C-alpha positions in Angstrom: -2.6 66.3 88.2 -1.3 67.5 85.4 0.0 70.3 85.2 -2.3 74.0 84.2 -0.2 73.9 81.0 -1.0 70.2 79.8 -4.8 70.8 81.1 -5.2 74.1 79.0 -3.8 71.7 75.7 -6.7 68.7 76.8 -9.4 71.9 77.4 -8.5 74.0 74.0 -11.1 73.3 71.2 -11.7 69.6 73.0 -14.7 67.9 74.2 -14.0 69.4 78.2 -14.4 72.9 76.9 -17.4 71.7 74.8 -19.5 70.7 77.4 -18.5 72.9 80.0 -19.2 75.6 78.0 -23.0 74.3 77.6 -22.9 74.3 80.9 -22.3 77.6 81.2 -19.1 77.3 82.8 -15.9 78.8 82.4 -12.3 76.3 82.3 -11.1 78.6 84.7 -14.1 78.0 87.4 -13.3 74.5 86.5 -9.6 74.4 87.5 -10.9 76.0 90.8 -13.1 73.6 91.9 -12.5 70.4 94.2 -11.5 67.3 93.3 -14.8 66.5 94.8 -16.8 68.4 92.8 -14.9 68.0 89.8 -16.2 64.0 90.2 -19.6 64.9 91.0 -19.4 67.2 87.8 -18.0 64.4 85.7 -20.7 61.8 87.0 -23.1 64.3 85.6 -21.7 64.3 82.3 -21.4 60.4 82.4 -25.0 60.9 82.9 -26.2 63.2 80.6 -24.3 61.2 77.8 -20.9 63.7 77.6 -17.9 62.0 76.9 -15.7 60.5 79.5 -13.0 62.7 81.0 -10.2 60.4 81.5 -7.1 61.8 84.1 -4.3 62.7 81.8 -1.4 60.9 83.8 -3.1 58.0 83.6 -2.0 57.2 80.3 -2.9 57.9 76.4 -5.8 59.9 76.0 -7.2 58.1 72.3 -10.1 60.8 70.2 -11.3 60.1 66.3 -8.9 57.2 66.5 -5.5 58.6 67.7 -3.5 59.1 70.5 -3.6 63.0 71.3 -0.7 64.5 72.7 -1.4 65.1 76.5 2.0 64.9 78.3 4.8 67.8 78.2 7.4 65.4 76.3 10.5 68.4 77.6 11.2 66.7 80.7 11.0 62.7 80.3 11.9 60.2 82.7 15.0 58.2 81.7 16.4 55.0 82.9 19.0 52.5 82.0 19.3 49.0 83.1 20.4 45.3 82.1 18.4 42.9 80.4 19.0 38.9 80.6 18.9 37.1 77.4 19.0 33.3 77.3 21.6 32.9 75.0 25.4 32.9 76.0 26.8 33.6 72.3 30.2 35.5 74.0 30.9 32.0 75.4 31.7 33.4 78.9 29.3 30.6 80.6 26.9 33.4 81.7 23.5 34.7 80.0 24.2 37.8 77.3 22.8 41.0 78.7 21.2 43.6 76.3 21.6 47.2 77.5 18.4 49.4 77.2 17.0 52.8 77.8 13.5 53.8 78.5 12.0 56.9 78.3 8.8 57.3 79.7 6.4 60.8 79.9 6.9 62.5 83.5 3.4 61.9 85.2 2.3 59.1 83.3 0.7 56.4 86.5 -1.0 54.4 84.1 0.2 51.4 82.3 2.2 52.5 79.7 2.5 51.2 76.1 5.6 51.0 74.7 7.6 52.1 71.2 11.0 50.0 71.1 13.6 50.8 69.2 16.3 48.2 68.8 19.9 48.9 67.2 23.4 48.0 66.7 24.1 51.5 66.3 23.8 53.6 69.0 27.8 53.1 70.3 29.3 54.3 66.6 31.2 51.8 64.3 34.7 50.3 63.7 37.4 51.0 60.8 36.7 47.9 58.9 38.2 47.4 56.0 35.6 45.8 52.8 37.1 42.4 50.8 38.4 42.9 47.3 35.8 42.3 44.8 38.7 42.6 42.3 39.3 38.8 41.8 38.6 36.3 39.4 35.0 33.7 39.5 35.0 31.0 41.5 35.1 27.7 39.2 34.0 24.2 40.5 36.5 22.0 39.4 39.3 24.7 39.2 41.1 27.3 41.5 39.4 29.6 43.7 39.5 33.1 42.9 37.7 34.6 45.4 40.0 35.4 47.9 39.5 37.0 51.4 41.7 39.8 50.8 40.9 43.3 51.9 40.4 46.2 50.0 41.0 49.8 50.6 37.7 51.9 52.0 36.4 51.3 55.2 32.3 51.3 57.1 32.6 54.4 59.4 30.7 56.6 57.2 27.8 54.1 57.7 26.9 54.9 61.4 26.6 58.3 60.1 25.1 57.6 57.2 22.9 55.1 59.1 21.9 57.3 62.0 21.0 60.1 60.0 18.4 58.5 58.1 16.9 56.7 61.5 17.0 60.0 62.6 19.1 59.7 65.7 21.3 61.6 67.8 23.9 59.7 70.6 25.6 62.4 73.3 26.7 61.8 76.7 25.1 58.4 76.5 21.7 59.5 75.7 19.8 58.3 72.7 17.4 60.1 71.4 15.4 59.9 68.1 13.2 61.8 65.7 9.9 60.4 66.9 10.4 60.5 71.2 8.7 63.5 71.9 5.8 62.8 69.5 5.4 59.6 71.6 6.2 60.8 74.3 3.8 63.5 74.3 0.9 60.9 73.7 1.1 59.0 76.3 3.5 55.8 74.9 7.1 55.0 76.6 9.7 54.9 74.4 12.9 51.8 74.7 16.1 52.0 73.1 18.0 48.0 73.1 21.6 47.4 72.4 22.3 44.6 70.2 24.5 41.8 71.7 28.1 43.0 71.0 27.9 46.2 71.0 27.6 49.1 73.1 27.3 47.7 76.9 25.3 45.3 76.1 27.5 41.6 76.3 27.5 38.5 73.6 28.6 39.0 70.1 27.0 40.9 67.1 26.5 38.1 64.0 24.6 40.0 61.2 21.4 38.7 61.9 22.2 35.0 63.5 19.5 33.7 65.8 21.4 34.9 69.3 20.8 38.6 67.8 17.1 37.9 67.9 17.2 36.6 71.0 18.9 39.2 72.5 16.4 42.0 70.9 13.7 40.1 72.3 14.4 40.2 75.5 13.3 43.4 76.4 10.1 42.6 75.2 9.7 39.5 77.5 11.1 42.3 80.4 7.9 44.6 79.6 6.0 41.4 80.2 7.5 39.7 83.8 9.6 36.9 81.3 12.6 37.9 81.9 14.8 39.8 84.4 17.3 43.0 84.3 19.1 45.2 86.5 19.8 48.4 86.8 23.7 49.6 87.2 24.3 48.8 90.9 23.1 45.6 90.4 19.9 45.7 91.3 16.6 44.1 90.4 14.2 46.3 87.8 10.8 45.2 86.9 8.5 46.9 84.6 5.1 47.6 87.1 4.3 50.8 84.9 4.0 48.9 81.1 1.1 47.4 79.7 2.8 45.0 78.1 1.7 45.9 74.7 4.6 46.9 72.4 5.2 48.0 69.2 9.0 48.0 67.0 10.3 50.3 64.9 13.4 51.4 63.0 14.8 52.2 59.8 17.8 49.4 57.9 19.6 47.4 60.8 17.1 49.2 63.4 14.2 47.9 60.7 15.3 44.5 60.3 15.2 43.5 64.0 11.5 44.3 64.4 10.8 41.4 61.4 13.7 39.5 62.9 11.6 39.6 66.2 8.2 39.5 64.8 9.2 36.4 63.4 9.8 34.9 67.4 6.0 35.2 68.0 7.2 37.1 70.7 3.5 37.7 73.5 3.4 41.7 73.6 4.6 42.3 70.7 1.4 43.8 68.6 2.6 46.0 65.9 6.1 46.5 63.8 6.6 49.3 61.4 9.8 47.9 59.3 11.3 50.5 57.2 13.8 49.7 54.4 14.4 46.6 56.6 16.1 43.6 55.3 13.6 39.8 55.5 16.2 37.5 54.4 20.0 38.4 55.3 20.7 36.3 51.4 19.5 38.7 49.6 21.5 41.5 51.4 24.8 39.7 50.3 23.9 37.1 47.8 21.7 37.3 44.4 20.9 34.0 43.0 24.0 32.7 43.7 25.8 35.4 42.4 27.7 37.5 45.3 26.5 41.0 45.1 26.8 44.1 47.3 24.2 46.0 49.4 24.1 49.6 47.1 27.1 52.0 47.9 28.6 49.5 49.7 31.0 47.3 47.5 32.7 45.0 49.1 31.2 44.7 52.2 29.7 41.3 53.7 28.4 40.0 56.9 31.7 39.6 58.4 32.6 43.2 58.0 29.2 44.7 59.6 29.9 42.2 62.6 33.2 44.0 63.1 32.0 46.9 61.9 29.4 47.4 65.0 31.3 45.4 67.3 31.6 48.0 69.8 31.5 46.1 73.5 34.7 47.7 75.5 36.3 43.7 76.0 37.8 44.0 72.1 39.1 40.3 72.5 35.9 38.0 73.1 34.4 37.6 69.6 37.0 37.3 67.8 36.3 33.6 67.5 32.7 34.0 66.7 33.3 36.9 64.3 35.8 34.5 62.8 34.0 31.3 62.0 31.4 33.7 60.9 33.6 35.1 58.3 34.2 31.7 57.1 30.7 30.5 57.0 28.8 33.1 54.7 31.0 31.8 51.8 31.8 34.2 49.8 33.6 31.4 47.5 30.4 29.7 45.8 27.4 32.4 46.7 25.2 29.3 47.4 22.0 29.6 49.9 23.3 27.4 52.8 22.5 27.3 56.9 24.5 30.1 57.6 22.0 31.8 55.4 18.8 30.0 55.9 19.6 30.7 59.9 19.0 34.2 59.1 16.1 33.8 56.6 13.0 35.5 58.5 10.3 34.4 55.9 11.1 31.0 57.1 8.9 31.9 60.7 6.5 34.2 59.0 3.9 31.5 60.1 4.2 32.5 63.4 4.1 36.5 63.0 1.4 37.9 65.4 2.5 41.4 65.5 0.4 43.6 62.8 3.2 45.2 60.2 3.2 48.3 58.4 6.1 47.8 56.3 7.8 50.6 54.4 10.6 50.9 51.6 11.6 53.5 49.4 11.4 52.2 45.5 14.8 53.1 44.7 16.2 51.6 47.9 19.5 49.9 46.3 21.1 49.6 49.9 18.3 47.4 51.2 16.9 46.4 48.3 12.8 46.3 47.2 13.4 42.9 47.3 13.1 42.6 50.9 10.0 44.4 51.7 8.5 42.4 48.1 8.8 39.2 49.7 8.1 40.0 52.9 4.7 41.4 52.6 3.7 39.0 50.0 4.4 36.2 52.9 2.2 37.8 55.3 -0.1 38.7 53.3 -0.4 34.9 52.6 -0.1 34.2 56.1 -3.0 35.9 57.3 -1.1 38.8 59.0 -2.5 42.6 59.4 -0.4 44.3 56.7 -0.4 47.5 55.4 2.1 48.8 52.9 3.9 52.6 52.0 6.0 52.5 48.9 7.9 56.0 48.2 10.2 57.5 45.4 13.3 58.1 47.8 16.1 55.1 48.5 17.2 54.0 52.1 15.4 56.5 54.1 12.3 57.4 56.5 9.1 58.3 55.0 9.4 61.4 57.6 11.3 63.3 55.6 8.5 63.2 52.3 5.1 63.4 54.0 5.3 64.0 57.2 1.9 64.9 58.9 0.3 61.7 57.1 2.7 59.5 58.2 2.9 59.9 61.4 -0.9 59.9 61.5 -0.5 56.8 59.9 1.8 55.8 62.5 -0.1 57.0 65.1 -3.0 55.4 64.1 -1.4 52.2 63.7 -0.3 52.1 66.8 -3.4 53.3 68.4 -5.2 50.3 66.8 -3.1 48.2 67.8 -1.0 49.3 71.1 -3.9 50.5 72.4 -7.0 48.1 70.7 -9.1 51.2 69.6 -11.0 50.5 66.6 -10.0 53.0 64.1 -10.3 51.9 60.8 -7.2 51.3 59.5 -7.0 47.9 59.0 -10.4 48.3 56.7 -8.2 51.0 55.0 -6.9 50.9 51.3 -3.6 48.3 52.1 -1.0 50.5 49.6 0.3 53.7 49.7 2.6 54.4 47.1 4.1 58.0 46.0 4.0 58.8 42.1 6.7 59.4 40.1 5.4 63.6 40.3 5.8 63.3 44.0 1.9 62.7 44.1 0.5 60.1 46.4 -2.1 57.1 45.9 -4.1 54.9 48.0 -5.0 51.7 46.1 -6.2 48.3 47.4 -3.3 46.3 47.8 0.0 45.7 46.5 1.0 45.0 43.5 -1.5 46.6 41.9 -4.5 44.3 41.6 -5.3 44.6 38.3 -1.4 43.6 36.9 -0.9 40.1 35.2 2.0 38.6 33.4 2.8 40.5 29.7 5.9 39.0 28.0 8.3 40.1 24.8 10.9 39.3 23.2 14.0 41.1 22.0 14.8 41.8 18.0 18.3 41.4 16.6 20.7 44.8 17.2 21.5 44.8 20.7 25.5 45.7 20.8 23.5 49.1 19.0 20.0 49.2 19.5 17.7 46.0 19.0 14.1 45.8 19.3 11.7 45.2 22.6 8.6 43.9 20.9 5.7 41.7 21.6 6.7 39.4 18.9 10.2 38.4 17.0 12.6 36.8 14.8 13.5 33.4 14.9 16.6 32.6 15.7 19.5 34.9 16.6 22.3 34.6 18.7 23.7 38.0 19.8 27.3 38.2 22.2 29.1 40.3 24.3 32.5 40.4 26.0 32.6 41.2 29.6 34.4 44.6 31.3 33.9 44.8 34.8 35.4 48.4 34.9 32.4 49.6 33.0 29.7 51.5 34.6 26.7 49.7 34.1 24.9 53.4 33.5 27.9 54.2 30.8 27.1 50.8 29.2 23.3 52.1 28.9 24.3 55.8 27.6 26.4 54.2 25.0 25.1 54.5 21.5 27.4 51.2 20.9 29.2 49.1 22.9 30.3 45.0 22.5 29.9 45.3 26.7 26.2 45.0 26.8 23.3 44.1 24.5 20.2 46.4 24.5 16.9 46.5 23.4 14.1 48.8 23.2 10.8 49.2 22.3 9.1 51.5 19.8 7.6 54.9 21.6 5.2 53.9 23.6 1.9 55.6 22.9 0.3 55.0 26.3 1.7 55.4 30.0 2.8 51.7 30.7 2.6 50.8 34.0 4.5 48.1 36.2 3.9 46.9 39.6 5.7 44.2 40.8 8.6 41.8 39.6 10.0 42.2 36.2 11.4 38.3 35.1 14.1 37.8 32.2 14.1 33.5 31.0 17.3 33.6 29.4 19.2 31.3 26.6 23.0 31.9 27.0 26.2 29.9 25.8 29.4 31.0 27.9 33.4 31.7 26.8 34.6 31.1 30.2 33.6 28.6 32.8 32.2 31.4 35.2 30.5 34.5 34.6 27.8 37.0 35.9 24.7 38.0 34.1 23.6 41.3 35.2 19.9 42.4 33.6 18.5 46.3 33.8 15.0 47.8 33.3 15.9 51.1 31.4 13.5 54.1 30.6 15.0 56.1 27.7 13.1 59.1 27.7 12.3 61.4 23.6 15.6 63.8 24.4 17.9 60.4 24.3 18.6 59.9 28.3 18.1 56.8 29.2 17.3 55.7 33.5 18.1 52.6 35.0 14.7 52.0 36.8 15.6 48.4 38.5 18.0 45.9 38.2 18.9 41.9 38.9 21.9 39.4 38.9 22.5 35.9 38.5 25.3 33.6 38.7 24.6 30.5 36.5 26.4 27.7 38.2 23.2 28.3 40.1 21.1 27.5 37.7 18.9 24.8 38.8 19.2 25.9 42.4 20.3 28.6 45.0 21.8 26.2 47.7 23.4 24.1 44.5 27.1 25.1 42.5 26.4 23.7 38.7 29.6 23.6 36.6 29.0 25.2 33.1 30.7 23.6 29.6 31.7 26.8 27.9 29.7 26.5 24.3 26.4 24.9 25.4 23.4 26.7 26.1 21.6 26.8 29.2 18.1 28.2 30.4 19.2 30.9 32.7 16.2 32.0 34.4 17.1 36.3 36.1 14.3 38.0 38.6 15.1 42.2 39.0 14.5 43.9 42.3 10.7 44.6 42.4 9.4 47.8 41.6 6.1 50.0 40.8 6.8 52.2 37.3 4.7 53.9 35.3 6.3 54.7 32.1 5.2 57.9 30.7 3.7 58.3 27.2 6.2 59.5 24.9 9.5 57.0 26.7 10.6 53.5 25.5 10.3 51.1 27.6 14.2 48.9 27.3 16.0 46.0 28.8 20.0 45.7 29.0 22.1 42.4 29.2 25.6 42.8 30.3 27.2 40.0 32.6 29.4 42.1 35.2 28.1 45.0 37.4 30.7 46.9 38.3 28.8 48.5 41.4 27.1 45.3 42.8 29.1 42.2 41.5 32.7 40.6 42.0 35.1 42.2 39.0 37.0 39.6 37.1 39.3 41.1 34.4 37.6 42.1 31.1 37.4 39.2 28.6 35.1 37.1 27.0 31.2 37.0 28.2 28.2 34.7 26.6 25.9 34.6 23.2 22.1 35.1 23.9 20.2 33.6 21.6 17.4 35.9 21.2 14.6 33.1 19.5 14.2 31.3 22.7 14.6 34.2 25.4 11.8 36.3 26.8 10.9 38.8 29.5 7.9 39.2 31.7 6.6 42.1 32.8 4.1 42.0 35.3 1.9 44.9 33.7 -1.3 46.7 34.9 -3.8 45.4 32.0 -1.4 42.8 31.5 -0.8 41.7 27.5 -3.1 43.8 25.8 -1.6 46.8 28.1 1.7 46.0 26.8 0.6 45.4 23.4 -1.1 48.8 23.2 1.7 50.2 24.4 4.9 48.9 22.3 3.2 47.0 19.4 
């Protein structure tokens, strides 16, 4: 039985208090009754039509569609074990093992569902040099300028930041998550798994490859009796306390692993909550053929991240694996190759059976918004139960933004899919969005259902300020020079510059909402056989200040396909299509909508020496905006 303290928490204001009061009994009297008397009373209550009262030690207690705080989360049962994974990524002739730490609410005797977080970060990170990005761009029939020379700088700060964002602390081998007590109190067990090659797990880290997914999946198989585990003494450990129902949840890398595991279709994984998560690793380190960095980690790549999280004690066994990873990732052409295809979870979205509550910051340029947009769209098409939260912050957990409502949403999501309670969350609006004024709105779906493509064209004057309108002039070509030493924000703010072409609308007469992906169809002629192409969506306020809303990049050598590099002939015009990172943005009335085109982007692309850039044929260049209200709304706002 539960302690008096726990029983009192359940009774206070709950159904038992009301029923007992109606019968004229007091809580104190009820507690003093014998177990036999309690059984008689419970039977009488059932016969009278009153709600049944489960023993709180059995497992989760669901009221109103939500698991209720029943257990004391302060003194849980912790257990360390190692789960065998059916892969030998360190090539030692033995199956890899995943170190797992299980935390269960004390006193629970029923079959418990599990909230599981897998991570490569629980044991910290190493000092690792990023790649040098101040290099010349690759020319197919010329010398390769994209050498792998390391640059000053390291990634040690990443683990501290990612753990802070995820709300995780590690002390004396004990992992604690900011959600842990919340779930333990509600009858869930919490499980942590160290990725292969990290901490006391064996195997090798590979930045999203198949072995990593198999390792993260193995603890779910163990919970369902399909995999073996041992304790530190080698004794077999079974999960006879587990219901087999699992939900995965996490932020950043810890949110990417739920996507990866869900894409295997593993039985028992009923729901995932990927927050700021990768859906395709190519889109994390590349963009349409261009070598592009995750925000604030210029020069990082898959090999750098693998070296960073490689924290297992044996510092030599995985060296050949990571050396091969470094070679195979191809920082030369930036093409989509087999290396990246293995790390593309969209390939297997048809296998996903877990309900997905996807979360992302609209201003996240570390794990960019393309990841959630393409994953969410694929889930919808595959008929997977889905819901999305989009907020105005960057690479962060929404618990810091709207704590109570967010926790209630997560609780109801897991109550529905791990506990099987029909609480209606699957029939509610699919989209929750935080607007620019920090208010929250619920909508039927995302992108907004009333969205359709609306086109605009550039008008001359881009080196100063050209126009952006729904109709434009005849053939005009404007050109820019490339200078990767200058920040995009500096170029946007400059009243004129030879290093960018800026086009702004008239002052808007009505608010304009963009919901989805802005596409730019460019007609360009290049002065050099290799170039970066960057485009920015900009909001210019009445006071003249400008904000970069979103941006996108493309390597014109990949104009025909992201998996094929095609040479450029200087002076010849090419059709170059560029997609910006998806967004949901309301341009206020009285502001100006702008698109700024430049070549290299200092904070994201490789940075060749300053020099000639490209010319843009305005007559054959247009922008497609995903506007709520479509072409009519765009024309009404900007003319």
